[in-house]
C-alpha positions, 0 to 999 in steps of 0.5 A: 757393855755385856760382860763377854764384851767386858771380858774382852777388853780386859783380856785385850789389855792384859795381853797387850801389857804382857806383849809389851813387857816380853817385848821389852824383856827380850828386845831385838832377840836379845835375851839377858839374864837378870843382873844379879843372877847373871853374875857367876862367881865374880866372872863375866855374865853368862848369857844366851842371845841369838841373831839372824845366823844362830844361838849365841853363847857368850856373844859367840855364835854356835853350831849345834847338834842336838838329839832328843833323849826322853828321860821317861822313856829309859830309866836313871841307870841307863842316862849316864851311858846314852848321854855318853854315847850321844857326846861321842857321836858329836852332839852338843845338846840333849833335847826332851819334852817335859811330861806333864802328866807323868809329873802331876798325874793327879791335880796338885799331886807331883812326882819328879822321882826315878824315871821322872827325876827331871832335875837328875836328868839334866844334871847328868847331861851337864856332868857331861859337859852338854847343853839342854834344849827343854821343851816344856810344852806342856802339850807335847804330842810325842806319841805319848798318851794324852799328848802328855796332858794329865787326864783330870784337865778334862774334868774341868768344867767347859774347858777347851784345851789349847785355845782362846775360847768364850768360856775363857774370856767370861771366866776371866772377867769373873775371876779379875774381881778376885785378883786372878787373871786367867781362865782355869785351863791357863791358870793350869798351864801357866801353873805347870810351866811356872812350876818348872821353870821356878824348879830349874831356876831353884836348881841353877839349871839355866845357863845365865845361872851356870847350868846347861838349858840354853833355850825352852820350847813353849806349846808344840806344832800348834799350827797344825790344829790353830785352824780349827780354833778359827779366830780363837787361835791366835790370841792363844799362840800370842798369850802363850808367848808372852807368858813364857818370855815373862817367866824371865828365864834368861834364855831364848823360847821357841815354837815348832812349826809356828810361823806366826810365832810372835817376837821374840819367840823364835819359830822352828821346823819340824819334819824330814827335809827342813831344807826343802820345806822350811819357810825360814825364820819369820824375822831376819834377826832369828836364826834357822833352827831344826827341832825335830829331824826325824831319824825314822817313823814311830812304830805302830801296831800293825806297820812294818817297821820304817827305817830311814837310811843314814845317807839320807839323814845325812843329806837332809842335815847338810842341806839345811845347813847349806840352803837355809843357813841352819845352825842347829839341828836335833835328831828325833829321835837320837835314842827312842827308848821304851814306852813303859806301862800304858804311856804310849799313844793309840796304836803306837808299840811299846818299843820307840824309834828303835832305829834312832843312832841309839837303839831302844837298849842303847846300843850304838846303831851302827852306821847311822851313828857312825856316819853322823859323827863324821857329818858332825866333825866335818860341820864343825870344821868349818863352823866359822865360815858357816856363821860368819862367812858371806853366802853364794849359791851356784847352779850346775844344772837342773838337779845339781847345785852349790853353796858356799860360805866364804870369810877372808880366811876360810871357806866351806862348799856344799855341792848337791847332787838331787839326782836319785839315780844318777852320778853327777860330775861338777866342775867347781873351782880348778877341780872335778868332782864326783857325786853320788846319786842324791848326795852332797859332799862337803869341801873344807876350804872349798877344795878338799872333800871332807865328807860325803853324804852317800858314796858312789859304789855299792857296799858288799853285803858279806854278812847276808851269808852268815847262818842263824839258828834256833837260839840267836837270830839276826834282829836288824841289819841294813846296808847303806852306800856310806863309808861307816862301820855296819853292825849286826844286832842279835837277840841270843836266847838265854832261857825258855819259859817251857816248863809247865810246872813253873807256870800259874794262871788265874782266870779273868772273871767275865762280869754278868752284873755288878751290884752297887756300881755307880756306872749305871744307866740306860745309855752307853757310857763313853769309855775314857771319861768312865775309866779316866783313862787308869786302865785299857779296859772298860766292861759293858753289861746288860741283860737281854730277855729273849722270847724265841720266834722260831728257828731264825738266826740271831746276830749281834751287832756291836759299833765301837769306837774304841780300838778292840772289842770283845764279846760275850754271851751268857759266859761264853766268848763269841767274837772280837774286832779290832781296828788299826791306826789308819783304819776308820774310827768305827770298828763294827762286830757282827756275829751269829749268837745263840740265846736261851729262852729268858735271860741272857747276859750280854758282856762287851769288853771296851779296850783302848791301845793308848789315848789319842796324842794330837789333834784339836778338841781333844776333850771332846773325843768320844770313844768305846761302845756306841750302838748294840742291836740284835737282829732276829731273821729279817725282822728290824733290829732290836736296838740295846742301846737304851737298855740298863747297862752296867759298867765295870771299869777295869779287869778284877786282876787289875783291881787286886793288883795281882801283878804286884807281890802283895796282890798275886798272893792274895790271887787263887792262882792254879796250875797252867794244864790247858790254858793256853791260846784262851782269852782272858788269863793272866799267866805267872812265872819266874826266871833268873837274870842272865849273867853279864850286862847285855840288854835283856828282852823277852820274846813274847811272839807267841802270844797275843795281846795284853801287858807285861810285868816284871817284878810289879813294873809294867814293861809295856803293852804287847800285841804280837797277834796284830801281824804287819803286811809282811806276816810278822809282829810289829814288835817281838822283843820286849826290853826289861831294864836292868833296874827292874830285875833282881839276880833270881826269881824275877816275877813275870806276869802277863795279862793275856787277853786274846790267847797265846802260848806262854811256853814259847816265850823266851829270855833274851840279850841283845848285842851287837855280834858282828861288825863290818866295814869296808873302805875304798883306797880313794875314800875321804879319810875321817877327820876324827883320826890322825891318819891322813889315809882311809882306813877300816874302823871296827868297834865293839859295844862297851864291855865286848871286843873282837873275838874272830876274823870272820872275813877279810880281804884287801883287793876287789871283794865280791859285792853282794857275796852270800856264800862262803868266805872263799867265794866273797874273794875277788879276782884280786887279793892280798893273801896277808890280809887276814894275818894283818886284820887279826894282829891289829884287831883280835882281843881289842874293843875297836882298831884301825886298818890303813888301806894302803898297799904297804900295809899289806906287803905290796900292792897285789894288783897294780892297776886295779882300784882297791878296797879293804872289807872286814867281818869281825866277831864281838864277844 
């Protein structure tokens, strides 16, 4: 028998043993806690199990709403308020990935401090009474650099990520003799997963131990790459599943987008419309779980933001519950946060999922948050028939359908209208129901509408008439056809950093040659393997001996597979080129040049805007400069590929840490003079922290491309010069967490790569300055209120209260109003409206006004359907 065949046989035996052990540990889908650990202070054993309807906690089926909040994308100071807002929004579970490359950036050296304190994050969730879904991975994708894998893995000899390759099998054979079971790659993966699991066990954080973790995930969307590994993919899936189960966490494991997830692993859905695309669990004993319901699309440099309406999100959730008998839905993201430092993946902006129910700064994003909150209440009200009732479905037409869940004592119905353009009238039972275009109505007791994913009437656009100024501009506002409150978020300028005397500059030197460099060779080095992904920048340096041949035109041709390229000849800038997320991998710089006779220096700066986060064979990806040539007239181009090239990793300012206090003191800073709009300039200034608790941002729309630091902390990359199709930067405002700031003299350092004007940078505070609601008298009353009548509900962000009522009308206010407030009044208006609303709301953080004639002194216009519309200022 050959060594490879012996290895294969041994591996088959090992895998079979693992799977048998896994099956015995979780037979029939029941995951039990260890007897000794299961006992909790002498009380009945806590356990997490599942069946074909739902996850079960202590034997009780549960309908669970979850939201993704990633601990490294916010600060520990933000966590309590984020979790509180999620709980108030009706969530039961907080879901997060575990990010291997922040916890083990250097092999064997671990970091669980600050933003990376996973235990502290989970303890805060537990303290607020919520559960945890822990997505261990350890590959996570998540628009995070290298998909969460530490870059040092790439240096393991003969490695292939995430598959059962031939070196894996041979290594198994040679290492079994020394009692080591798995090949190097798998050892690293298993070691890290086991470390996280054991850490959670040691802290008693699993549910059977009295903790909040009720489910975990191994791997991530592997099905998307499995085919690329051919026959080596399925064994890896089976091994990963068995390895996870045999860690004996006492809770279920899941795999997302993995239809062939082996028992007892639960296969789950990710996507926008899992109610339509999910094929369902691969066993009747497994529940339908939706691990990623995308609340928007992740933002990219060069792309306009793509938000998702709350009506569309709610429709998708309701359909998944109705059609697929779904019992777990997690919003990806519920709070996106910030990609601090260099952790964003290729072309992904620093701001992450800003349109989630909690925005980048932790502010409540209305109306998404409120609308989903109402949905959660409506579904939870009928939890018993949804999880235990008999199911039936009905067809009311080509695009209309019904889903009913019924027990002996309770009933709930979902009436669905798929038609995107037309209202539909459905006869159900003894009543007729009007459904808005593309909407679902939830009927409690199969009779009474308690929630509609969308409303029939259009919402007024009263707020669009409100003007903005130079110092206060509307950042985002959208109107959706729903009943919830809307909010207007603004950035208020606190300070312009336009004092020329306060700015200092450091000019990044253009390297002409490197002495004693280890990165020298007669070839062009690959970018990431040279930089180890510790910097975005790699210089390619060579010399070219030019022999004049008349007045022929010289052209420099450079092909690169990095994201940006800057070229210099004899220290003079000659041009740049950049790619895009959806563009070709190759970027090409072709530009005329002038050379002097004899030796000329060529300095090429290769730039990455994040490393890849997905795909098969990530360890084999090639980046950086691939071809360089000089064309003289019509002659054959002269290739420089095999000339002697020297490579400098990073920028001088980076290597000297001049963005830190100590490093800055050693740098030769000079007056700014005329150093605006020049490439490769470091800028430095100071500013005081704005008063109050509102989130703080920098407006960097006047800059080009680079990175920004506050008091030595990187707030991420910026790229304002890469405009979207609408002509705007993909991101202008950059979040500065309060934790990064001092009361006075905060140091701002910018590495400007392309050229910009720092004198136009401003410090801003973010807040929801106006709130708006319009409710019809026939609207469904909120389940979250004791009132039996519909009501307008207004709510300012924490720390603010209602300071003014800008518009109020009970009657039929004009829709899509863009002029003054009086012209927004319709033909019917109760003159007492303003007084009533002010009396109920002024000086309060939140208020509610019933939409009833008696509240306004009588019916101002009998026979006309009326609404109450209110615009209020928060301060």
